[in-house]
C-alpha positions in Angstrom: 11.7 -15.8 -0.7 13.9 -12.9 -1.4 13.7 -11.5 -4.9 16.9 -10.0 -6.4 15.6 -10.1 -10.0 15.1 -6.9 -12.1 11.3 -7.3 -12.5 8.9 -8.0 -11.0 10.6 -6.9 -7.8 9.7 -6.7 -4.1 7.1 -4.1 -3.3 6.6 -2.1 -0.1 3.9 -3.0 2.4 1.8 0.0 1.3 1.9 -1.0 -2.4 1.0 -4.6 -1.5 -1.9 -3.4 0.6 -3.4 -1.6 -2.5 -3.0 -4.9 -4.4 -5.0 -6.7 -1.8 -8.0 -4.4 -2.1 -11.0 -4.9 -4.4 -10.5 -3.1 -7.7 -12.8 -0.1 -8.0 -14.8 1.1 -11.0 -12.7 3.5 -12.9 -14.9 5.9 -15.0 -15.1 8.2 -12.0 -13.8 11.6 -10.9 -11.8 9.9 -8.2 -9.9 7.7 -10.6 -9.3 10.5 -13.0 -7.8 12.5 -10.1 -5.5 9.6 -9.4 -4.4 9.4 -13.0 -3.7 13.1 -13.3 -1.6 13.0 -10.1 0.3 10.0 -11.6 1.0 12.1 -14.7 2.2 15.1 -12.7 4.6 13.1 -10.5 6.0 11.0 -13.4 6.7 14.3 -15.3 8.3 15.7 -12.2 10.5 12.7 -11.6 11.6 12.4 -15.2 12.4 16.2 -15.3 10.1 16.6 -18.3 9.0 20.0 -19.5 5.7 21.3 -18.4 4.2 20.9 -21.9 5.1 17.2 -22.0 2.4 14.5 -21.6 2.2 11.1 -20.0 0.2 8.1 -21.1 -0.3 4.8 -19.3 -0.7 1.7 -21.4 -2.0 -1.6 -20.1 0.9 -3.7 -21.4 4.4 -4.7 -20.6 7.2 -2.3 -21.3 7.7 -3.9 -24.7 4.2 -2.6 -25.6 5.5 0.9 -24.9 8.5 0.2 -27.1 6.3 -0.8 -30.0 3.9 2.0 -29.4 6.7 4.6 -29.7 7.9 3.0 -33.0 4.3 2.8 -34.5 3.3 6.3 -33.6 6.4 8.4 -33.9 8.4 6.9 -36.8 7.5 6.4 -40.4 9.2 4.9 -43.5 10.4 8.5 -44.2 12.7 8.4 -41.2 16.3 7.2 -41.1 17.0 5.7 -37.7 20.1 4.8 -35.7 19.5 2.0 -33.2 21.8 0.7 -30.5 21.8 -3.1 -30.1 23.8 -4.3 -27.2 21.6 -7.1 -26.0 18.1 -8.6 -25.9 16.2 -5.4 -25.7 18.3 -3.5 -28.3 17.6 -6.5 -30.5 13.9 -6.0 -29.8 14.0 -2.5 -31.1 15.8 -3.7 -34.2 13.0 -6.3 -34.8 10.3 -3.6 -34.3 11.9 -1.2 -36.7 12.1 -4.0 -39.3 8.5 -5.1 -38.6 7.2 -1.6 -39.2 9.3 -1.0 -42.3 11.3 1.9 -40.7 14.7 2.3 -42.4 17.5 1.9 -39.8 21.2 1.3 -39.2 22.2 -0.9 -36.3 25.0 0.0 -33.9 25.9 -3.5 -32.8 27.8 -3.8 -29.5 29.4 -6.8 -28.0 27.8 -8.0 -24.8 29.1 -6.1 -21.8 30.7 -3.3 -23.9 29.9 0.4 -23.4 28.7 2.7 -26.2 31.6 5.2 -27.0 32.1 8.2 -29.1 33.9 6.2 -31.8 30.7 4.1 -32.3 28.8 7.3 -33.3 31.5 9.2 -35.3 30.9 7.6 -38.7 27.2 8.6 -38.5 27.8 12.4 -38.0 26.0 14.5 -40.7 24.6 11.5 -42.5 21.0 12.6 -42.5 19.7 10.4 -39.6 16.3 11.7 -38.3 15.9 9.5 -35.2 17.9 7.6 -32.6 16.5 4.7 -30.6 18.2 3.2 -27.6 18.0 1.7 -24.2 19.4 3.8 -21.4 20.3 0.6 -19.7 20.5 -2.7 -21.6 19.1 -4.9 -18.9 20.1 -8.2 -20.4 23.8 -7.4 -20.2 23.8 -4.8 -17.4 25.4 -2.1 -19.6 24.4 1.5 -18.8 24.7 3.7 -21.9 26.1 7.3 -21.8 22.9 9.2 -22.3 24.8 12.5 -22.5 26.9 11.2 -25.3 23.8 10.1 -27.2 22.0 13.4 -26.4 24.8 15.5 -27.7 24.9 13.5 -31.0 21.1 13.9 -31.4 21.3 17.6 -30.8 24.1 18.0 -33.4 22.3 15.9 -35.9 18.7 17.0 -35.2 17.6 13.4 -34.3 14.4 12.6 -32.5 15.4 10.5 -29.5 13.5 7.5 -28.1 14.8 6.2 -24.8 13.8 2.9 -23.2 14.4 3.7 -19.6 12.4 0.8 -18.3 15.1 -0.6 -16.0 16.9 2.7 -15.2 14.1 5.1 -14.4 14.5 6.0 -10.7 17.7 3.9 -10.5 20.1 6.2 -12.4 20.0 10.0 -12.9 18.0 11.1 -16.0 16.8 14.5 -17.1 14.4 14.3 -20.0 14.4 18.0 -20.6 18.2 18.5 -20.6 18.8 15.5 -22.8 16.2 16.6 -25.3 14.6 13.2 -25.1 11.5 12.9 -27.4 10.0 9.8 -25.6 10.9 8.1 -22.4 9.5 4.7 -21.7 9.3 2.9 -18.4 7.3 0.2 -16.7 5.5 -0.5 -13.4 7.5 -3.5 -12.4 11.1 -2.1 -12.1 12.1 0.6 -9.7 8.5 1.7 -9.4 8.2 -1.7 -7.6 4.6 -2.4 -8.5 3.0 -5.3 -10.2 3.8 -5.8 -13.9 1.3 -4.7 -16.5 1.6 -0.9 -17.1 3.9 0.8 -19.6 4.5 4.5 -19.0 5.4 6.8 -21.8 6.4 10.5 -21.3 6.0 12.4 -24.6 7.8 15.7 -25.3 6.1 18.3 -27.5 8.1 17.0 -30.5 6.7 13.5 -29.8 3.2 14.8 -29.6 3.6 16.6 -32.9 4.9 13.4 -34.5 2.0 11.4 -33.1 -0.6 13.8 -34.3 0.8 13.9 -37.8 1.2 10.2 -38.3 -1.3 7.4 -38.8 -1.0 4.6 -36.3 -1.9 1.1 -37.8 -3.0 -0.3 -34.4 -6.1 1.0 -32.6 -5.2 -0.3 -29.1 -1.8 1.4 -29.1 -2.9 4.6 -30.9 -1.3 7.4 -28.9 -3.8 10.0 -30.3 -6.5 8.1 -28.5 -4.4 7.8 -25.3 -3.5 11.5 -25.3 -7.1 12.5 -25.9 -8.4 10.4 -23.1 -5.6 11.4 -20.7 -6.7 15.0 -20.9 -9.5 14.0 -18.4 -7.4 11.4 -16.6 -8.8 8.4 -18.4 -7.7 5.7 -20.9 -9.4 4.6 -24.1 -9.8 1.0 -22.9 -10.2 -0.7 -19.5 -6.8 -0.3 -17.8 -5.1 -2.3 -15.1 -6.8 -0.2 -12.5 -5.3 -1.9 -9.5 -1.7 -1.4 -10.8 -2.4 2.3 -11.6 -3.5 2.8 -8.0 -0.4 1.0 -6.8 1.7 3.4 -9.0 0.0 6.3 -7.3 0.8 5.0 -3.9 4.4 4.3 -4.9 5.0 7.7 -6.5 3.7 9.5 -3.4 5.9 7.2 -1.3 9.0 8.3 -3.3 8.0 12.0 -3.0 7.5 11.7 0.8 10.9 10.0 1.1 12.7 13.0 -0.6 12.0 12.5 -4.3 13.7 10.7 -7.2 17.2 11.8 -6.3 16.9 10.0 -2.9 15.5 6.8 -4.6 18.5 6.9 -7.1 20.9 7.2 -4.2 19.2 4.3 -2.4 19.7 2.1 -5.4 23.3 3.3 -5.8 24.1 2.5 -2.1 22.7 -1.0 -2.4 24.6 -1.6 -5.6 27.9 -0.4 -4.1 27.3 -2.4 -0.9 26.9 -5.6 -2.8 29.8 -5.0 -5.2 32.2 -4.1 -2.4 31.2 -7.3 -0.5 31.8 -9.4 -3.7 35.4 -8.2 -3.6 35.8 -8.7 0.1 34.5 -12.3 0.0 36.6 -13.2 -3.0 33.7 -15.0 -4.7 34.3 -16.7 -8.1 32.4 -14.2 -10.1 33.6 -11.4 -12.5 31.5 -8.3 -13.3 30.4 -8.7 -16.9 29.8 -5.0 -17.8 32.2 -2.2 -18.3 29.5 0.5 -17.7 27.3 -0.4 -14.8 23.9 0.9 -13.8 22.7 1.2 -10.2 19.8 -1.2 -11.2 21.7 -4.5 -11.5 25.1 -6.2 -11.2 25.7 -8.7 -14.1 28.0 -11.5 -13.0 30.0 -14.2 -14.9 30.6 -17.2 -12.7 34.0 -18.8 -13.4 33.4 -22.2 -11.8 29.8 -23.1 -12.5 26.9 -22.6 -14.9 25.0 -19.3 -14.2 21.7 -21.1 -14.7 22.6 -23.9 -12.3 23.4 -21.2 -9.6 20.1 -19.6 -10.2 18.3 -23.0 -9.8 20.3 -23.9 -6.7 19.5 -20.6 -4.9 15.8 -20.7 -5.9 15.3 -24.4 -4.9 17.4 -24.7 -1.8 17.8 -21.2 -0.3 14.5 -19.4 -1.2 16.5 -16.7 -3.1 15.8 -15.5 -6.6 18.5 -14.0 -8.7 17.9 -13.0 -12.3 18.8 -15.6 -14.9 19.6 -14.9 -18.5 18.5 -16.7 -21.7 19.9 -17.5 -25.1 23.6 -17.5 -25.4 24.0 -16.0 -22.0 22.0 -18.6 -20.1 25.1 -20.4 -18.7 27.5 -17.5 -18.6 25.7 -14.5 -16.9 23.3 -14.1 -14.0 22.2 -10.8 -12.6 21.6 -9.4 -9.1 19.1 -6.5 -8.9 19.2 -3.5 -6.7 15.7 -2.3 -7.2 12.5 -2.9 -5.2 12.0 -3.1 -1.5 15.5 -4.5 -0.5 18.0 -3.6 2.2 21.6 -4.5 3.2 20.3 -7.4 5.4 18.8 -9.0 2.3 22.2 -8.8 0.5 23.9 -10.3 3.6 21.6 -13.3 3.2 22.5 -13.6 -0.5 26.2 -13.3 0.2 25.9 -16.0 3.0 24.2 -18.3 0.5 27.1 -17.7 -2.0 29.6 -18.4 0.7 27.8 -21.6 1.7 27.9 -22.8 -2.0 31.6 -22.0 -2.1 32.3 -24.0 1.0 30.3 -26.9 -0.5 32.4 -26.6 -3.7 29.3 -26.0 -5.8 30.9 -22.7 -7.0 
């Protein structure tokens, strides 16, 4: 099986080896040291300021999204939220659930966020901005510098879901003035799913300390307090946190986050160039691409049928979509432990399907 989805993804042998070990007890100095090293490396890779903090939640990335809303926003805020797909829609639902006043910037699937989308909201008293950096469901990579400049002009607290773009695309938390960055263990970190990672700026910490969280499990005050000693309030996914430690050190030894971003970029470009060369019946379905994934619209067959055929007959997993994109879009990921030989096998499978008149 070759996995070209966008999470969970293929892990390196060293990360898999950690997953095969017995899970150790965690209320120890050794585990605390591992956690504090995880915090240091995540901050370094995100280009966060020295006085930023990192917390590790045992949840999916969606848990990190809701935690950011619950702890750092209140009904006194006035929020702008970008909704260009499934995960933007999730932020909208969370804001509504927690009674946070918001205005939705609704984008058509595949369309980029542009300056004209923001122009009407200048100087209108917005206090926070909530967005994905990369809307994974549609493969649209938002212009974070455009968003950052708007937030700086309008004094907006910026929450960025970077779950599928962290370590795939360049990101500088300090320069962009991001208040909270959210990512997860199962994307470019290429570990097992189950950990949401949140990097909190001093502004986010101040908001957290001044607000009352209505959920004990996701109370960032508890998470921050425990993380001072490299621990968590509750029993964490110990094995995954050890995998994350191995993976972060692996990235550091290979040259750091810039090298990992370049690796993803090279794989993405290799695949996209081969698509053109082979003249396959797919069109790219995003006008602003991330290195993380290539969203494709097949012109001759259902996207879901292609996913099933590759999975069942070729041992290859591409990333399906759901909802109204189920039959129109599939995605090919460029994260995890993949190389160009893997893409050659995928392309050969596509060519075989073309020769058999399936696509």
